[in-house]
C-alpha distance (Angstrom), angle and dihedral (degrees) to the residues before:
residue distance angle dihedral
X1 . . .
X2 3.80 . .
X3 3.80 90.0 .
X4 3.82 91.3 51.3
X5 3.80 92.1 50.4
X6 3.81 91.9 45.6
X7 3.81 90.2 49.8
X8 3.80 90.4 50.1
X9 3.79 90.6 48.7
X10 3.80 91.0 50.4
X11 3.79 91.2 48.5
X12 3.77 93.2 48.1
X13 3.80 91.4 46.9
X14 3.81 89.6 53.6
X15 3.78 90.8 50.2
X16 3.79 91.8 46.9
X17 3.79 94.6 49.9
X18 3.81 93.9 41.6
X19 3.77 91.0 56.2
X20 3.78 99.4 49.7
X21 3.80 90.8 146.6
X22 3.80 92.9 58.0
X23 3.79 105.7 77.4
X24 3.79 112.6 -141.6
X25 3.78 93.4 -6.9
X26 3.81 91.4 148.2
X27 3.80 98.1 50.1
X28 3.79 94.4 38.5
X29 3.80 94.5 49.3
X30 3.81 94.5 43.7
X31 3.80 91.4 48.2
X32 3.80 96.5 46.3
X33 3.81 100.4 38.0
X34 3.79 101.7 33.2
X35 3.80 116.5 12.7
X36 3.81 96.6 44.7
X37 3.80 91.6 45.7
X38 3.80 96.8 48.5
X39 3.79 89.9 43.4
X40 3.79 90.0 54.9
X41 3.82 91.4 46.4
X42 3.81 96.0 48.4
X43 3.80 93.6 43.3
X44 3.80 89.0 47.9
X45 3.80 89.9 49.9
X46 3.80 93.8 56.3
X47 3.79 88.9 48.9
X48 3.82 96.5 51.6
X49 3.81 99.0 40.3
X50 3.82 109.0 92.6
X51 3.81 116.2 -119.7
X52 3.80 92.3 -116.2
X53 3.82 89.6 59.0
X54 3.81 95.9 58.1
X55 3.82 88.5 91.6
X56 3.83 92.1 47.6
X57 3.82 118.9 124.6
X58 3.80 122.9 -167.0
X59 3.81 88.8 -144.8
X60 3.81 131.5 -0.3
X61 3.83 94.6 -100.3
X62 3.80 96.5 51.8
X63 3.77 133.0 87.3
X64 3.77 119.8 -94.8
X65 3.79 118.1 -110.2
X66 3.82 89.0 -102.8
X67 3.81 91.7 49.7
X68 3.82 90.4 55.1
X69 3.79 90.0 51.9
X70 3.81 91.6 46.6
X71 3.80 88.2 51.5
X72 3.80 88.7 53.8
X73 3.81 91.0 49.2
X74 3.79 91.9 51.8
X75 3.80 94.0 47.2
X76 3.80 91.7 46.7
X77 3.78 92.1 54.7
X78 3.79 93.8 42.9
X79 3.80 96.1 47.7
X80 3.79 95.8 40.3
X81 3.80 94.3 47.5
X82 3.81 85.8 57.9
X83 3.81 89.9 51.4
X84 3.81 89.5 49.2
X85 3.83 92.1 44.4
X86 3.78 91.9 -129.0
X87 3.81 137.2 113.9
X88 3.79 118.2 -78.4
X89 3.83 108.5 -88.2
X90 3.80 122.5 -115.0
X91 3.81 89.9 -108.8
X92 3.81 88.7 75.9
X93 3.80 92.6 54.9
X94 3.81 93.2 45.6
X95 3.81 95.4 48.2
X96 3.84 98.6 84.9
X97 3.80 91.1 61.7
X98 3.83 92.8 56.7
X99 3.81 116.1 104.0
X100 3.82 109.9 145.9
X101 3.80 123.7 85.6
X102 3.81 97.5 -119.3
X103 3.80 95.2 50.4
X104 3.82 95.0 41.0
X105 3.80 92.0 47.5
X106 3.81 93.3 48.6
X107 3.80 92.2 47.0
X108 3.81 91.9 50.6
X109 3.79 92.2 50.0
X110 3.81 90.9 46.6
X111 3.81 90.6 51.0
X112 3.80 91.4 50.9
X113 3.81 90.7 48.6
X114 3.81 87.9 52.3
X115 3.80 89.5 51.0
X116 3.79 93.0 47.2
X117 3.80 88.8 56.1
X118 3.81 89.7 47.5
X119 3.80 91.6 51.8
X120 3.79 90.8 47.8
X121 3.80 88.9 56.0
X122 3.82 98.6 51.6
X123 3.76 133.6 72.9
X124 3.79 133.1 -168.1
X125 3.78 92.2 -89.8
X126 3.81 93.2 55.4
X127 3.81 93.9 43.5
X128 3.79 90.3 51.5
X129 3.81 94.7 42.0
X130 3.82 97.7 93.2
X131 3.79 138.0 7.7
X132 3.83 88.7 -114.3
X133 3.81 91.8 55.8
X134 3.81 93.2 45.9
X135 3.79 91.6 47.3
X136 3.82 93.3 48.7
X137 3.80 91.1 48.8
X138 3.79 94.8 48.1
X139 3.78 93.8 39.7
X140 3.79 90.8 54.7
X141 3.78 92.1 56.3
X142 3.80 101.7 32.9
X143 3.79 99.2 40.4
X144 3.80 93.4 45.0
X145 3.79 88.5 56.6
X146 3.80 90.6 48.7
X147 3.80 89.5 52.1
X148 3.79 90.7 49.4
X149 3.81 89.1 51.4
X150 3.80 88.5 58.3
X151 3.81 93.0 44.2
X152 3.81 90.9 55.5
X153 3.82 89.5 64.8
X154 3.80 91.2 53.8
X155 3.80 91.6 49.4
X156 3.80 94.6 47.3
X157 3.82 92.7 46.1
X158 3.81 86.3 53.8
X159 3.82 92.1 52.0
X160 3.80 93.9 -106.5
X161 3.81 124.8 133.6
X162 3.82 107.7 -129.4
X163 3.82 116.8 -117.0
X164 3.81 92.8 -114.1
X165 3.81 90.6 57.2
X166 3.80 95.2 39.2
X167 3.82 90.3 54.6
X168 3.80 93.4 58.4
X169 3.78 118.4 98.6
X170 3.78 115.2 -108.3
X171 3.81 113.5 -100.5
X172 3.77 114.7 -100.1
X173 3.76 115.0 -107.4
X174 3.76 116.2 -128.4
X175 3.79 124.7 -148.8
X176 3.75 112.0 -128.2
């Protein structure tokens, strides 16, 4: 995993330096194309999953649906506090105690709002200023998508169409 993250960092650094004329191309693109999308998908997932399925596990050794979301909450606060150069908020410490749909859903949405404000306050120069900043920035986007990939299995096993699929337009029918 470290090699994948390092390779992504190297690739993003190349893109950032190659596009010196485009101010904040890295942060703007990552926020618009990746963060906003995964935020919408994860927030949509907590909305469509029924409350009685928050304790659902795909297999006995895996996290419950709620535990995946709590993991996302904790990572959001940890990564985004780094981007904001401030201590990790209390929401991260309180997250493990959350179990019910309403409280988990609210905490996830609050953590994404916190991250949106963090992303609004950084630019390419700050994100590339230290390995910790670059890692927090990339981890926020990459890891959130990995979490969503896991969540999709829980939704589908529960008979629910994931938000990313539900948002797609229906294929056009052709007359033959």
